[in-house]
TORTOR-536989 format. One record per residue (C-alpha): residue in three letters; x, y, z. Coordinates in pm, 1 decimal. Example, Ala and Ser with C-alpha at 12.3 -4.5 7.8 and 13.67 -1.06 7.14 Angstrom:
residues 2
+-----+----------+----------+----------+
|  aa |     east |    north |       up |
+-----+----------+----------+----------+
| Ala |   1230.0 |   -450.0 |    780.0 |
| Ser |   1367.0 |   -106.0 |    714.0 |
+-----+----------+----------+----------+
end
This chain:
residues 224
+-----+----------+----------+----------+
|  aa |     east |    north |       up |
+-----+----------+----------+----------+
| Met |     10.4 |   2736.4 |   -471.8 |
| Thr |    124.2 |   2396.3 |   -347.1 |
| Asp |    -69.3 |   2093.7 |   -468.8 |
| Glu |    -50.0 |   1715.0 |   -447.2 |
| Ala |    179.5 |   1682.9 |   -749.1 |
| Thr |    422.7 |   1936.7 |   -603.1 |
| Phe |    436.9 |   1759.6 |   -267.9 |
| Gln |    490.1 |   1422.3 |   -434.5 |
| Arg |    778.4 |   1565.0 |   -636.3 |
| Leu |    938.1 |   1718.6 |   -326.5 |
| Leu |    898.9 |   1394.9 |   -130.9 |
| Arg |   1052.3 |   1187.6 |   -411.4 |
| Glu |   1348.8 |   1425.2 |   -418.7 |
| His |   1382.5 |   1443.2 |    -37.7 |
| Pro |   1226.3 |   1125.9 |    109.1 |
| Asp |   1396.9 |   1172.1 |    449.3 |
| Asp |   1303.0 |   1538.2 |    495.0 |
| Ala |   1077.3 |   1525.5 |    800.3 |
| Ala |    975.7 |   1889.1 |    765.5 |
| Thr |    836.2 |   1838.2 |    415.2 |
| Trp |    637.4 |   1534.3 |    528.1 |
| Leu |    485.5 |   1727.6 |    818.2 |
| Val |    397.4 |   2026.5 |    599.0 |
| Tyr |    235.3 |   1778.5 |    358.6 |
| Ala |     33.1 |   1633.7 |    648.2 |
| Asp |    -84.8 |   1980.3 |    749.5 |
| Trp |   -184.4 |   2054.0 |    390.0 |
| Leu |   -377.7 |   1727.7 |    363.9 |
| Glu |   -562.5 |   1816.1 |    681.8 |
| Thr |   -665.8 |   2155.3 |    542.4 |
| Thr |   -813.0 |   1980.9 |    236.6 |
| Gly |  -1023.6 |   1748.7 |    454.8 |
| Glu |   -799.5 |   1442.2 |    410.1 |
| Gln |   -770.9 |   1359.8 |    781.6 |
| His |   -690.0 |    989.2 |    738.0 |
| Arg |   -416.5 |   1061.4 |    486.0 |
| Ala |   -271.4 |   1329.7 |    713.6 |
| Thr |   -265.4 |   1084.7 |   1006.3 |
| Val |    -94.4 |    816.5 |    795.9 |
| Val |    174.0 |   1066.9 |    691.7 |
| Arg |    241.4 |   1170.5 |   1052.1 |
| Leu |    252.4 |    808.4 |   1170.3 |
| His |    490.5 |    723.0 |    886.3 |
| Arg |    729.2 |    989.8 |   1014.2 |
| Glu |    683.5 |    870.7 |   1372.6 |
| Leu |    770.5 |    515.7 |   1267.4 |
| Ala |   1082.9 |    636.9 |   1088.2 |
| Gly |   1211.4 |    783.2 |   1416.0 |
| Leu |   1161.0 |    470.1 |   1628.2 |
| Thr |   1429.0 |    206.1 |   1686.9 |
| Glu |   1287.2 |    -46.9 |   1937.0 |
| His |   1082.2 |   -332.7 |   1791.6 |
| Leu |    767.7 |   -319.6 |   2005.1 |
| Pro |    710.2 |     57.2 |   1969.0 |
| Arg |    778.3 |     22.4 |   1595.3 |
| Leu |    527.3 |   -262.9 |   1564.8 |
| Ala |    263.5 |    -70.3 |   1759.9 |
| Cys |    313.9 |    232.6 |   1535.3 |
| Ala |    305.9 |     15.8 |   1221.0 |
| Arg |    -30.0 |   -130.2 |   1325.8 |
| Arg |   -167.3 |    221.7 |   1373.9 |
| Val |    -47.1 |    307.9 |   1022.5 |
| Leu |   -225.5 |      3.2 |    883.2 |
| Asp |   -547.6 |     76.9 |   1071.5 |
| Glu |   -556.1 |    439.9 |    956.4 |
| Ala |   -478.7 |    337.6 |    598.0 |
| Lys |   -788.1 |    120.0 |    557.1 |
| Gly |   -982.7 |    232.1 |    253.8 |
| Leu |   -714.3 |    464.4 |    118.7 |
| Pro |   -595.7 |    417.6 |   -242.7 |
| Arg |   -325.1 |    154.4 |   -275.6 |
| Ala |   -142.2 |    362.6 |   -537.4 |
| Trp |   -105.4 |    650.1 |   -290.4 |
| Leu |      7.0 |    421.7 |     -7.2 |
| Ala |    269.8 |    262.2 |   -231.1 |
| Lys |    451.5 |    596.7 |   -257.7 |
| Phe |    578.1 |    587.0 |    101.3 |
| Pro |    952.9 |    514.3 |    107.3 |
| Ala |   1071.6 |    198.4 |    286.5 |
| Lys |   1403.8 |     38.9 |    375.0 |
| His |   1334.0 |   -161.4 |     61.5 |
| Ser |   1035.0 |   -286.9 |   -132.0 |
| Ile |    938.7 |   -648.7 |    -61.3 |
| Glu |    742.8 |   -685.1 |   -386.0 |
| Gly |    858.5 |   -988.3 |   -583.3 |
| Glu |   1049.0 |  -1135.1 |   -288.1 |
| Cys |   1010.3 |  -1463.9 |   -100.0 |
| Trp |   1018.9 |  -1467.6 |    280.6 |
| Ala |   1001.1 |  -1773.5 |    504.5 |
| Ala |   1016.2 |  -1907.5 |    859.5 |
| Arg |    969.2 |  -2210.0 |   1081.3 |
| Asp |    620.5 |  -2235.5 |   1227.5 |
| Ser |    543.4 |  -2307.6 |   1592.1 |
| Gln |    500.5 |  -2680.7 |   1517.7 |
| Gly |    842.6 |  -2717.8 |   1355.0 |
| Gly |    723.6 |  -2703.4 |    994.8 |
| Val |    808.4 |  -2437.9 |    739.7 |
| Tyr |    605.9 |  -2180.7 |    548.5 |
| Leu |    696.6 |  -1955.4 |    259.7 |
| Val |    523.6 |  -1647.4 |    122.5 |
| Val |    584.5 |  -1455.6 |   -199.2 |
| Phe |    476.4 |  -1092.1 |   -214.2 |
| Ala |    370.6 |  -1092.6 |   -578.7 |
| Ala |    264.7 |   -794.5 |   -790.1 |
| Asp |    -64.2 |   -609.3 |   -734.5 |
| Gly |    -93.1 |   -718.5 |   -371.6 |
| Lys |   -126.4 |  -1090.5 |   -448.8 |
| Leu |     20.2 |  -1329.3 |   -191.1 |
| Leu |    143.2 |  -1679.7 |   -273.9 |
| Phe |    179.6 |  -1928.3 |     11.8 |
| Lys |    326.2 |  -2273.0 |     87.5 |
| Gln |    337.0 |  -2465.2 |    416.2 |
| Gly |    436.5 |  -2811.2 |    533.0 |
| Asp |    736.1 |  -3004.3 |    659.5 |
| Ala |   1082.6 |  -2961.6 |    514.6 |
| Gly |   1124.7 |  -3201.6 |    223.4 |
| Asp |    748.5 |  -3230.9 |    162.8 |
| Thr |    609.9 |  -3236.8 |   -189.3 |
| Leu |    274.4 |  -3061.7 |   -175.7 |
| Asp |    -46.7 |  -3221.4 |   -295.3 |
| Glu |   -214.1 |  -3051.2 |   -590.6 |
| Asp |   -476.2 |  -2894.6 |   -361.9 |
| Asp |   -200.9 |  -2740.7 |   -148.0 |
| Glu |     -7.9 |  -2582.5 |   -432.6 |
| Pro |    -13.1 |  -2200.9 |   -453.3 |
| Asp |   -286.7 |  -2048.2 |   -664.8 |
| Glu |    -78.1 |  -1855.4 |   -917.7 |
| Thr |   -388.5 |  -1704.5 |  -1079.7 |
| Glu |   -605.1 |  -1585.6 |   -790.4 |
| Gly |   -343.2 |  -1584.7 |   -516.9 |
| Asp |   -364.7 |  -1734.2 |   -168.3 |
| Gly |   -416.2 |  -1402.8 |      6.8 |
| Arg |   -329.5 |  -1033.7 |     -5.0 |
| Trp |    -47.2 |   -812.9 |    118.0 |
| Met |     33.1 |   -443.4 |    145.8 |
| Gln |    339.6 |   -238.9 |    234.9 |
| Ile |    325.6 |    121.6 |    358.4 |
| Gly |    681.4 |    234.5 |    414.3 |
| Asp |    820.5 |     -0.1 |    680.4 |
| Ala |    472.9 |   -112.9 |    789.5 |
| Met |    329.1 |   -419.3 |    620.0 |
| Thr |     43.3 |   -663.9 |    647.7 |
| Phe |    -52.4 |   -987.6 |    477.4 |
| Ser |   -354.3 |  -1213.3 |    500.2 |
| Ile |   -417.8 |  -1572.3 |    396.0 |
| Ala |   -755.9 |  -1665.7 |    255.6 |
| His |  -1009.0 |  -1890.4 |    426.0 |
| His |  -1008.5 |  -2260.4 |    333.3 |
| Asp |  -1352.1 |  -2263.2 |    172.7 |
| Asp |  -1405.2 |  -1901.9 |     70.6 |
| Arg |  -1115.4 |  -1708.3 |    -75.3 |
| Lys |  -1307.7 |  -1383.4 |    -33.9 |
| Lys |  -1267.2 |  -1418.9 |    343.6 |
| Asp |   -943.3 |  -1390.5 |    539.9 |
| Phe |   -849.7 |  -1686.3 |    758.4 |
| Ser |   -546.1 |  -1521.6 |    915.0 |
| Arg |   -395.5 |  -1175.0 |    924.7 |
| Gln |    -37.9 |  -1078.2 |   1006.8 |
| Asp |     66.2 |   -718.9 |   1083.2 |
| Gly |    437.1 |   -646.3 |   1091.5 |
| Val |    725.1 |   -409.0 |   1050.7 |
| Leu |   1033.3 |   -426.7 |    829.4 |
| Thr |   1383.7 |   -407.9 |    974.8 |
| Asn |   1708.1 |   -449.6 |    781.9 |
| Asp |   1682.0 |   -827.5 |    738.0 |
| Thr |   1355.7 |   -942.8 |    896.6 |
| Leu |    982.1 |   -890.7 |    890.3 |
| Ser |    837.1 |   -932.3 |   1239.2 |
| Gly |    495.8 |   -887.9 |   1389.0 |
| Ile |    182.0 |  -1039.4 |   1536.0 |
| Gly |    -75.3 |  -1266.0 |   1373.9 |
| Ser |   -421.5 |  -1402.1 |   1447.1 |
| Asn |   -664.1 |  -1634.3 |   1274.4 |
| Ala |  -1030.1 |  -1729.9 |   1262.4 |
| Asp |   -973.5 |  -2017.1 |   1508.6 |
| Gly |   -869.5 |  -1775.1 |   1781.4 |
| Asp |   -495.4 |  -1840.7 |   1762.0 |
| Ile |   -262.7 |  -1546.8 |   1829.0 |
| Trp |    111.5 |  -1559.6 |   1772.0 |
| Thr |    422.1 |  -1355.3 |   1712.3 |
| Trp |    612.5 |  -1418.2 |   1390.8 |
| Ser |    936.1 |  -1331.2 |   1219.3 |
| Leu |   1027.1 |  -1396.5 |    854.7 |
| Gly |   1360.8 |  -1396.0 |    678.3 |
| Ser |   1422.4 |  -1337.6 |    308.7 |
| Ile |   1519.5 |  -1641.1 |     98.8 |
| Pro |   1589.0 |  -1682.5 |   -275.3 |
| Ile |   1272.6 |  -1689.1 |   -485.0 |
| Glu |   1401.5 |  -2013.0 |   -643.0 |
| Glu |   1328.9 |  -2194.1 |   -314.8 |
| Phe |    958.7 |  -2120.2 |   -358.2 |
| Glu |    964.2 |  -2254.5 |   -713.3 |
| Arg |   1106.4 |  -2594.6 |   -616.0 |
| Asp |    881.5 |  -2902.1 |   -593.7 |
| Thr |    980.2 |  -2971.8 |   -231.9 |
| Leu |    977.4 |  -2743.6 |     69.2 |
| Pro |   1323.2 |  -2632.5 |    185.4 |
| Ala |   1484.2 |  -2692.6 |    522.4 |
| Leu |   1514.6 |  -2366.7 |    712.5 |
| Pro |   1723.6 |  -2264.8 |   1014.6 |
| Asp |   1559.2 |  -2256.8 |   1358.0 |
| Glu |   1533.9 |  -1877.9 |   1338.1 |
| Pro |   1339.5 |  -1683.5 |   1236.7 |
| Ser |   1030.4 |  -1863.9 |   1360.4 |
| Asp |    676.7 |  -1821.5 |   1490.6 |
| Ser |    592.1 |  -1839.9 |   1858.1 |
| Ser |    238.4 |  -1925.5 |   1968.0 |
| Thr |    108.8 |  -1700.2 |   2245.4 |
| Arg |   -239.2 |  -1850.2 |   2255.5 |
| Ser |   -342.8 |  -2141.9 |   2036.8 |
| Thr |   -616.1 |  -2395.8 |   1983.4 |
| Pro |   -460.4 |  -2738.6 |   2064.0 |
| Lys |   -657.7 |  -2925.4 |   1794.0 |
| Arg |   -489.0 |  -2731.6 |   1511.8 |
| Lys |   -166.7 |  -2878.3 |   1380.0 |
| His |    -83.6 |  -2567.8 |   1177.5 |
| Val |   -127.3 |  -2213.4 |   1301.1 |
| Leu |   -145.1 |  -2096.2 |    940.7 |
| Pro |   -396.9 |  -2279.8 |    720.0 |
| Arg |   -319.4 |  -2544.4 |    467.5 |
| Arg |   -514.7 |  -2458.0 |    153.6 |
| Arg |   -817.9 |  -2672.8 |     75.0 |
| Trp |  -1020.5 |  -2506.5 |   -197.4 |
| Lys |  -1186.9 |  -2816.2 |   -342.1 |
+-----+----------+----------+----------+
end
């Protein structure tokens, strides 16, 4: 009789075997695990797509279906590579720069400002609590940045998809801004420096609808 442990072993040994994934999805469905079965099927659908917009749409469906499922189970989906422990960065739509670190246990660290800036103490990343959360499910990923005054609330959410050298997707925040974004990987040492690095023009964010009064699409941290 096939069980969860057997399927996990088979999938570790043959992560690209579409047939095994689909049989696993059918088995999950028979055990009443409809959401898990849907995530498995969407994961396989995403693996077969090549164009960015269909991949992003599929990744967002993966993320929506995965809400409430155990993080440990979701972490088992194979990806082009794991982003945990890495630093990714981009230019924002106002010409500044922002950097994110996908730290362990889903903790996100965040910096934003102008190239060459030294951040004020209140704007430094919160190494203990984190500045937000992130999750990767295969090539689908999402990260959120906490609200200025209440870290239990999300200020902005970004859903994206991993390609060979970029993370790209769509973001929105509590002020009603919506934008597309693209991040590139940079050395983790750049995040650890006292000043923000200069970055190339690409990758960058592009505002699709914004609130003119905001200087920064992503929030500067102000906990105090």
